[in-house]
N, C-alpha and C positions, 0 to 999 in steps of 0.2 A: 921631955927629952925625946928625941928621935933616934932610929937606928939608921945610919947612912948607908948601911948595906942593902937597905929596903928601899931607898929613894929611887925616884924615877930615873936618875941618871945611871943607875945600875942595871936598869932592865935591857934586855936584848943582848947583853954580853955573855956568851957562854963561859961556864964556870964561876959566874958570881951569882949572888943571891937575889937577884931582882924577881919581884913577884908584884906586878902592878895590879890596879883594880880590874882590869879586863881579864888577865890571866887568872887571877883569884876567882872571879865570877865564873869563867869557864870551868875551873876545876871543881867548884862547888856545884855548879849545874850538872856537869857530866856526871860526877860520882853520885849525886842524889838520884839521877835519872836511872844510872846503872842498877842501884839496889832495887828499884821497882821492877826494872825489866827482869832481873834474876827472880824476884818473888813470883811475878805472874807466869814466867816460863817454867818455874819449878812445880807449879800446879799442874801443868800439862805433861811435864816429864814423869810425874809421879802417878798420874791418873791410871796408866795401865797396870800398876801394881797395887795401889791402895784404893782405887776407886775415886770418882769425881764426886765426892760426898761433902756435906757441910762440915763434917768432922775433919776431913782432909784439908779443906780450904781454911778452916780455923786454925789448924795446926800450922800450916805454912805461914799464914799471917802472923801468928803469934811468935813463931821462930824469926821472921823477918823483923818484927818489932823488937824482939829482944836483941837482935843483932845491931839494930839501929840505936837503941838506947845504950847498949854496952859499948859500942864503938864510939859514940858521941862522948860518953863519960870517960872511958879509959883514954881516948885520944886527947881530951881536954887536959887530963891529968898528966899524960906524957909529954904534951906540948909545954908544960911548965917546967919539966925536968931535962928535956933533950931539945937540942936545936931543931925545930920543925923542918927545916930545909933537908934534913937527913932522912925524913920519914915519908914525905909525900910520895916520892918516886917508888920506894919499895912497896908502900901500901897499894899503889895502883898495879904495879907489876905483879905482886903475889896474888893479889885478888883476880887479875885477868888470868893468870895460869890456872887458878882453881875453877874459875868460870868455864874456861876452855875445856878442862878435863872432866867437867860435871857430867855430861851425857855418857861418856864411855865408862866412867866410874860407877854411876848409878845403875846402868843397864847390866854391866857385869855383876855387880853386887847383888842385883835382883835375880839373876840367873844362878849364880854359884853360892851366894851367902845371904839369902833372904832374910835370915833371923836378924841381921844387923843392918838392914836396909834403912830403917828409921834413923838409926845412929848416923849412918853415913849421909843420908839425905839432909839431916839437921846440920851436919858440919859443912856441907856444900852450900848451904844458905847463911849459916852463921858466920863462916870465916870471911867470905867476900863482903857480906853485909856489914860486918863490924869494921873491916878494913876501909871500906868505902865511906862509911859514916864517920870514920876518924878523920877523914880528909878535911871536913868542914872546920873542926877546931884547930887543926894544924894551920890551914890557911888563915882562919881568923886570928890566930896568934900572930902571924907574920904581918897581917895588915894592921894590927893595933899598935901603931907607932906613936900614938898621942892619945892620952887619957881623954882629952876633950872630945875625941871622935868616937868613943867607945860605943855608945848607943847607935850611932849611925852605921858603924862598921858592922856590928853584931846584927842589927836589924836587916841591913842590906843583904848580907850573905845568907841570913836565915830565910829571908824572902826569895832569894835566887835559888837556894836549895829546894824550897817548896815548889816553886815553879818547875824546876828540874824534875822533881818527883811526878807532877802532873803531866809533864811532857813524856816521861818515860812510860807512865801508865797508858796513856792515850795512844802513844805511837806503837806500843806493843799490842793492845788490844784491837786497834783499828787498822794497823798497817802490817807490822811484822808477822803476827800469827797467821794472817790470811794469805800471805805471800811466800813465807820462808818456813822450812821445817825447823823444829824446836833446836835440834842440834846445830843447824846453821846460824841460828840466832845467837846461841851461846858462844860458838866459836868465834863469830864475828865480833861480839862484844868483848870477849877475852883479848882478841887481836888489838882492838881499840884501846883497851885499858893498858896493855903492854906498850902500845905506841904512845900513849899519853905518859906513861912511866918514863919512856926514853926522852920525850920532850922536856919534861920536868927537870930531869937529871942533867940533860944537855944545858938547860938554862941556869941551873944552880950550881952543880958540882961536876958535870962532866963524867957521871958514873958509867962504868962499862959493864955493868952486870945485866943490862937489858938483853944482849943476845941470848943469854942462857935462858931467861924467860920466854923469849921468842921461840926457842926450841921446844920448850914445853908446850906452847900453844900448837906448834906444828905436830907434836906427839899426840896431843889431844885430838887433833883433826884425824890423824891416822888411826887412833883408837876408836873413833866413832864409826869408822868404815868397818871394823871388825868386831865391834861390840855387839852382843845379843840384843834382842828385844827391839828390833827396828820395825818400822811400819811400812806396809806397801804404800800407804798414803797418809800424810798428816793433814787432816782437815782442820777447820776452825775450832773444832770441839773434841776431835777424836784422833787417837792413833788407830788407824783402820787397817785391817787385813782382810783378805779373801781367801779362804781355805777350800781347795777342791775336795770333793767327797772321796774318802779313802775307799768306799765301796764300788767306786766307778761310776759311770754315767756322767751327767752334766749337772750334778748337785754342787752347790757352793755355799759355804757358810760365811756370813759377814760378821767379823770380830771387830768390836769397838771397845778399845781400852781393856783388851784382855777378856771381855765378856761375849759370849755367843749371842748376837742380837737376832739373826735371821738366817733362815736356811731356804735357799731358792733352787728349784729344779728348772733350768732354763727351758728345757725341751717339754717338761710336763708341770705346769703351774698347779695342777691339782694333788701333786704329791707334796703333802704336808708332813713334815717330820717331827717338829716339836709338838708335844702333847697339848700345850695350851693353844696353839694355833689350830689344831684339830677340834678343840673345845669351842673356840669361837666359830669356826666354820659350822659345827654342829648346831650352835644356837642360832646363828643366821639362818641355815637351811630349814630349821624347824619353825622359825617365825614367819618366814615368807614363802610363798608358793615356789616350788622348785623350778629353776630356769627363768623366773621372772626378773627383768632388769630392775635395778635399784639405783636411787640417787644416795650416795654414801659419802661421808666425810670421815677422814683418818687424822687423828691426833698422833703425830709421830709417823715417820715412814720406814726407817730401817732399810730392809731389803725389799720392801713393798710386797710381801708375800700375800697379804689378804687382798690388796687391790688386784694383784695378778690372778689370784683364785677366783675372784668375783667376775673378772673380766672373762675367764675361761669358761665358767659354769653358768654364768648369766649374761649372755651377749647383749649388748646395749646398756650395760651398767655404766654409770658416770661416777667415777671415784675421784674426789678431790682430796689431796694430801697436804697437811701442813707439816712441813719438815724444816727444822730451824737450821740444819747443817747443809749447806750447799755443797759441800764436798761429799757428803753421803749421796746426794742426788746424783753427782757426777759419777760416783761408783756404780750406781745402778745403770747408768747408760753405757759406761765404758766396760765395767767388768762383770755385771750381773744380767746383761742381755735384755734390758728393758725395751720392749717394742715401742717405737715413736707412735703407732696407732693402736692404743689399747684401750682407749676410754679412760686413761689415768692422767689426770693433771697434777702437777706438784708445784706448790708455791714455797718458796724459801722464806719461812716466817715462823714466829712464835705461835704455838697452838692456840693460846688463849686470845691472842690478837686475831688469829685466822677465824675463830668462832664469831668475832664480833662483825666480821665482813660478810657473814652468811645471811641470807634472808630469812625471815621467820617462816617456819613450816616448809623449809625447802628440802630436807633430807629425811629419807626412810630410815637410814641407818647411820649411827655415829660410832666409830671405833676408837677407844682410847688406848693407845699402845706407845706413849712417849716415856722415855726414861733418860735421866741424867746421871750417869754413874750407875748406882744400884737402887735408885729410887725414882718414883714418879715425881717429875717437878711439882712442888707443893701447890703452885698456883693453878694447877690443873685437877686439883683434888678437892676443892672447896665448894660449899653450898652455892656461892656465887658463880663459879664455873659451871657446876651442874645445872643451874638455872638457865645459863646460856645455852648448854647443850639441849635442854628441854625446849627452849625456845625455837631452835633451828629444826627440831623433829616435827614430823607431821603428827597428827593426833594419835595415831597408833604406831608411832616409830619406836625404834629399839636403840638403846645405848648398850654397848658391850665394851668391857674394859679388862685389861690385863693387869693384875696386881702381883707383886712379889712381896713376901713377908716370911718371917721366921719366929721361932720361940713362941711367945704369947699371942702372936698375930695381932699386936695392938693397932698396927697401921690398917691392916685389912678390916678389922672390926670397925675402926673409926670411919673408914671410907664407905663401908656399908651403912653406917648410921647416917653418914652425910647424904648418900642417895635416898635414904628413906625419908629425909626432909624434902626432897624434891620430886620423886616418883612414887606412884601408888603401889607398884609392884616391883619387888627386888628379890633376886635369888643369886646364889653363889654356887659355881661349879668348882669342884677340886677333888683331890684324892680324900677318901674317907678318913684318913688319919689326920687330915689337916683341919677338918671342921667337925667338932663334936658338940657335946652339951656343956655349956658354961663358958665363961670368958677365959678360963685356963687351958681349954682344948686347943690342940694344934701345936704339937711340940717339934714336928720335923720341918714344915714349912716348905715353901717353893712358890710356884705359880698358882694363882687362883684366877678365875674368870668370873666377874660380876655382871648380871644382867639387870637392866632397870627399864621400865616402861610404864605408861599409863593404862595399857590394856593388859588383861590377864595374860600370863606367859603360859604357853603350851608345854608344860613340864613333861608330859608323857612323851611328846614327840621329840623333845630335846634329849631326853634320857635314851630314846631309841637310837637317836643319831650318835650319841656318845658312845653307845655300845657297839654300834656298827663300825665305828672307827677304832675300836679296841683301846679306848683311853683308860678305862678302869675308874673313871670319874663318876662322881654321884652329885645329885642336886640337893641343896639345902634351902629351904624357904619357910615362910610362915613363922609358927611358934618356935620351931627348932633353930631357925635363923636368929630370931629375936632372942632366945636364950644364949645363943653363941655370941651375938654382939653385945650383950650385957648392958653396962652403963657407959659404953664407949661414946665420947662426946663427938658431935659433928664437927668437921673441920671448916673453918670459915677464913676469909681474907685477913682478918685480923688475928687469927690464931690457928696456924696449920703447921705443928711441929712434926713434919712427916719424917725428917731424918732421925729426929729423937725416937719416935715410935717404932721405927724399924729396928730389927735386931739381926743384922747380917750374919749368916754363917753358911759356909760352904759355897759352891759354885752357883751363880745365878745367871739368868738369861733373860732378855727382853727384846722383843722384835722392834 
């Protein structure tokens, strides 16, 4: 038995129920793509408030999958009870309105009611995700006009939906995020969904409710313009702001996703504000003759504070930086006054891949200062990564890395154990309260700086430099360091649970 209202003859006539194979495929493809766009963009929208961590990513993916499962199940159930022709348009329209309002709602909530941010964030993913996922069973129900075609129809629409999800993922990751602000992506998607709702209603029922949803989309656009939490620049990876020094002068702080990553004094590159940066500079100045030029490589760029410092204090130094975010590189040139002739070269690349491009024994110094959200990217912490660092260093070269940890300092201890597998000499610089005797020491947490080399470290000269810069930091090495590291396992490419080892509490910074 067939339904004459869904026959090809009914297609193309406003107010009637036609939904041919092309229209069905378009709806399933578009709604499936939209779900993945919302999921990926939600990660970026929440990063300034929750951090770009494995836990945040897992939460967003879990909520999106829950929305897909719930929407598919409930949509199929309702499609058997209610004429699907009455449901497709409203599902697209309401989801479009929610998507368009999401940037202003989330940013306002984060500013005025952060305690309920997770609840609101979950709803902004669940509601449109479930409604859009329900479109596929609605459309499938309309296309199932003959039991003999059940397998073909269900299989075809399922495949189309999967292709739509793939296209939505690739389009967002490779095109949209690199070219448009997050708010513009969501507003544009919301508008497309409302337009799709109007098209479906025109084809099937001549519904007149779409203008109201259009007004909601417009309200969302206006809301974004006044909502708090905006960025100076939305890069591929970060919501970035440059904050002028309140004390005056030409000092500027680079803030990425709400975290202070770098402080730069454009007029005086030797002015180092963050304690851990002063600690790194102290270690470098103690390890190499003062004023001598170096060949240095930097894993992570931020505001390029250390490369600027080396260029100012060691004329002739060649610093090569691996910075994965081209937008941050642009900020350095446009907002942080990076000189074009400073002996600083920047490659927009992943730090691990950048190491592979370097010649063996080509660097006196390697500085590890890359952060993704609140943690060092795991693939820059492993024995294999440190082996590559050791390969590019000269025989008496130095590796200096900035680490952030809290609580039991499990990650920091694991990274020290990892470096002990690769280098003969390892030392940790930090607040005395952060490094004590035994694996349970270090309850406050924050930044630590770890040194590693195959030559003995000049600890006395390093401590003298630390004291001269008034850091209050001390050096731990030898037996005391071994006692603090305890039974922490080295990190490897096969097992490096960096996010799980970290215990984030309080404000964090990373250059």
